[in-house]
C-alpha positions in Angstrom: 9.1 -21.9 29.4 10.3 -24.1 26.6 7.5 -26.5 27.1 5.0 -23.6 27.2 6.3 -22.3 23.8 6.1 -25.7 22.3 2.5 -26.0 23.5 1.8 -22.6 21.9 3.3 -23.9 18.6 1.1 -27.0 18.8 -1.9 -24.7 19.1 -1.1 -22.6 16.0 -4.2 -23.9 14.2 -6.3 -22.5 17.1 -4.5 -19.2 16.8 -5.3 -19.1 13.0 -8.9 -20.0 13.7 -9.3 -17.3 16.3 -7.9 -14.7 13.9 -10.2 -15.8 11.1 -13.3 -15.9 13.4 -12.3 -12.5 14.8 -12.2 -11.0 11.4 -15.6 -12.4 10.5 -17.2 -11.4 13.8 -16.2 -7.7 13.5 -18.7 -6.9 10.7 -20.9 -10.0 10.7 -24.2 -8.1 11.1 -23.4 -5.0 9.0 -24.6 -4.4 5.5 -21.3 -3.2 4.2 -19.3 -6.1 5.7 -15.6 -6.0 5.1 -15.9 -2.7 3.2 -15.9 -1.1 6.7 -12.2 -1.9 6.9 -11.7 0.8 4.3 -14.5 3.1 5.1 -13.8 3.4 8.9 -10.4 4.9 8.6 -11.6 7.1 5.8 -14.4 8.5 7.8 -12.1 9.2 10.7 -9.8 11.2 8.5 -12.8 13.2 7.0 -14.1 14.1 10.5 -10.8 15.3 11.9 -9.9 17.1 8.6 -13.2 19.0 8.8 -12.8 19.9 12.4 -9.1 20.9 12.4 -8.4 21.8 8.8 -11.6 23.6 8.0 -13.4 24.7 11.2 -10.2 25.5 13.2 -8.1 26.5 10.2 -5.2 24.3 11.4 -2.9 22.1 9.4 -0.3 22.9 6.8 0.5 21.6 3.3 -0.7 18.1 2.6 -2.5 18.0 6.0 -4.9 15.3 4.7 -2.0 12.9 4.1 -0.4 13.9 7.3 -3.7 13.2 9.1 -4.5 9.9 7.4 -1.1 8.3 8.2 -1.4 9.3 11.9 -5.0 8.1 12.3 -4.5 4.8 10.5 -1.4 3.9 12.6 -3.3 5.1 15.8 -6.3 3.0 14.9 -4.2 -0.1 14.8 -2.9 0.7 18.3 -6.2 1.7 19.8 -8.2 -1.3 18.5 -5.5 -3.8 19.5 -5.2 -2.6 23.1 -8.9 -2.4 23.6 -9.7 -5.8 22.1 -6.7 -7.5 23.9 -7.8 -6.2 27.3 -10.9 -8.5 27.0 -9.3 -11.3 25.1 -8.9 -13.8 28.0 -12.2 -13.0 29.7 -14.0 -13.3 26.3 -13.0 -17.0 26.0 -13.4 -17.8 29.7 -15.9 -20.6 29.1 -13.4 -22.4 26.8 -10.5 -21.8 29.1 -12.3 -23.3 32.1 -13.0 -26.5 30.2 -9.8 -27.2 28.1 -6.2 -26.5 28.8 -4.9 -23.9 26.4 -2.0 -21.5 26.6 -3.7 -18.3 27.7 -1.3 -16.1 25.8 -2.8 -17.3 22.5 -5.9 -15.2 23.1 -4.3 -11.7 23.3 -2.0 -12.7 20.5 -4.9 -13.6 18.2 -6.5 -10.2 18.9 -3.2 -8.5 17.9 -2.9 -10.4 14.7 -6.5 -9.7 13.8 -6.0 -6.0 14.1 -2.7 -6.3 12.2 -4.7 -7.7 9.3 -7.1 -4.8 9.5 -4.2 -2.3 9.4 -3.3 -3.6 5.9 -6.6 -2.2 4.7 -5.8 1.1 6.4 -2.6 1.2 4.3 -4.7 1.1 1.2 -6.5 4.3 2.3 -3.1 5.9 2.9 -1.9 4.9 -0.6 -5.1 6.5 -2.1 -4.4 9.8 -0.3 -0.8 9.8 -1.4 -1.8 9.2 -5.0 -4.5 12.0 -5.0 -2.1 14.4 -3.3 0.6 13.7 -5.8 3.1 12.6 -3.2 5.6 9.9 -4.3 7.5 8.1 -1.5 11.3 7.9 -2.0 13.5 4.9 -1.8 13.2 5.2 2.0 9.9 3.3 1.6 11.9 0.1 1.9 12.0 0.8 5.6 8.2 0.5 5.8 8.1 -3.2 6.7 10.6 -2.5 9.5 8.3 0.2 11.0 5.3 -2.1 10.8 7.3 -4.9 12.5 8.4 -2.6 15.3 4.8 -1.5 15.9 3.5 -5.0 15.8 6.1 -6.1 18.4 5.2 -3.1 20.5 1.5 -4.0 20.4 2.1 -7.7 21.1 3.9 -6.7 24.3 1.1 -4.4 25.4 -1.5 -6.9 24.5 0.0 -9.7 26.6 0.3 -7.3 29.5 -3.2 -5.7 29.5 -4.9 -9.1 28.9 -3.2 -10.6 32.0 -3.8 -7.6 34.2 -7.5 -7.2 33.2 -8.2 -10.8 34.4 -7.4 -9.8 38.0 -8.2 -6.0 37.9 -11.3 -5.7 35.8 -11.4 -1.9 36.3 -8.3 -1.5 34.2 -10.4 -2.2 31.1 -12.4 1.0 31.9 -9.3 3.1 32.6 -7.6 2.0 29.4 -9.8 4.3 27.3 -8.6 7.3 29.3 -4.9 6.3 29.1 -5.2 5.8 25.4 -6.8 9.3 25.1 -3.7 10.8 26.8 -1.4 9.1 24.3 -3.6 10.2 21.5 -3.3 13.9 22.4 0.3 13.6 23.5 1.3 12.3 20.1 1.4 14.2 16.7 -1.6 12.4 15.3 -4.1 15.2 14.6 -1.6 18.0 15.3 1.9 18.7 14.0 4.7 17.6 16.3 6.7 20.6 15.5 4.3 22.7 17.6 5.9 21.4 20.8 9.4 22.0 19.6 11.5 24.5 21.6 9.1 24.4 24.5 9.3 22.9 27.9 7.0 20.0 26.7 9.0 19.0 23.6 10.3 15.9 25.6 6.8 14.5 25.4 7.2 13.9 21.7 10.9 12.9 21.9 10.3 9.9 24.3 6.8 9.0 23.3 7.0 5.6 21.5 3.7 6.3 19.7 5.1 9.6 18.3 8.3 7.9 17.2 6.5 5.2 15.3 4.0 7.6 13.6 6.7 10.1 12.7 8.7 7.2 11.2 5.7 6.3 9.0 5.4 9.9 7.8 9.2 10.1 7.2 9.2 7.2 4.7 5.8 7.8 3.1 5.6 11.6 2.6 8.8 13.3 3.6 11.3 11.1 1.7 13.4 10.8 4.8 14.9 8.1 7.0 12.8 6.9 10.0 13.9 7.3 13.6 16.3 4.3 13.6 17.5 4.8 17.2 14.0 5.2 18.6 12.7 2.2 16.6 15.6 0.1 17.7 14.9 0.9 21.4 11.2 0.3 21.0 11.8 -3.0 19.1 14.4 -4.3 21.6 12.3 -3.4 24.6 9.2 -4.9 23.1 11.0 -8.2 22.4 12.2 -8.3 26.0 8.7 -7.5 27.3 7.2 -10.3 25.1 9.7 -12.8 26.4 9.1 -11.7 30.0 5.3 -11.9 29.6 5.3 -15.3 28.0 7.5 -16.6 30.8 5.1 -15.0 33.3 2.1 -16.6 31.6 3.8 -20.0 31.8 4.4 -19.6 35.5 1.0 -18.2 36.5 -1.6 -19.7 34.2 -3.2 -21.5 37.2 -3.9 -18.1 38.7 -5.8 -17.0 35.6 -8.0 -20.1 35.8 -8.8 -19.3 39.5 -9.5 -15.7 38.7 -12.0 -16.6 35.9 
C-alpha cells in the first residue's frame, strides 16, 4: 500500500490536470460558461422556494436562506457521487494503455466538485446578506464542516467508482438512492417536522442531515455544529478512504480486466 500511495503522489500533476480539465469541460459549450457555477444553485433555490414557500405555503422565517444552504450542500454531494460513479470508465482508454493508480480518477472528480462548491458558498453569502443574517463566532467551524463533508464524499467516490466498473447497473440505481437521501434529509423541509415521531431517528443518524444541519447552525443559527456526529462521520470516512485505497492497490488488475 505504501508503494501505491507513493505512486499516487508521483502522479499529482495528473490529478491537477484532471481537475482543471474537468472544470473546463463542464461548461465548455455553454454561452454563460463559468457563470453557471453561480446561476445553477441560484435557480435551484428559486424553483424550490416557489414550489414550497409560495405554492404549498410551507417554510418558516428565513426559509430562503434555510433552503439555499441545504441545496448548495446537497448539490456538492449529488454531483460528486454521480460524476465519480463514471470516473474510471470515462478514462478507460487511457487506463488500458498506461499504468496509472485508478483511484486518482474518482479523486479528481471529487476535487472538481469541491471547487464548484466554493461558488455555491458565494450564493449562500448573498442570501445571508440580503436576509440580514449575520453569522456568529461559530462560523470558525465552517472549514471543519467542509473538511468532514469532503472526506465523506471522497470515501463514497472511491467506493462507487470501483463498484460501477464491475456492476454497471449501479450507476442507474444511484439516482434513486440519492433521491431517498434527498427526501430523508432536511434539505427542502424543516428537520423539526420529524421530531417526536417514530421516524425522528432518520434525521438523527443520517450523515447528510447532520452535515447540512451543521452548516445551518454556524451560518444562520449562531450555534455550534453537531460535533459528535461530525467526529463520527469524519473518522469513519478516513477509515473508509484508507480501506478503499488499500483495496485499490490490491485489485487494480481486476479493474483492467473488467474494462
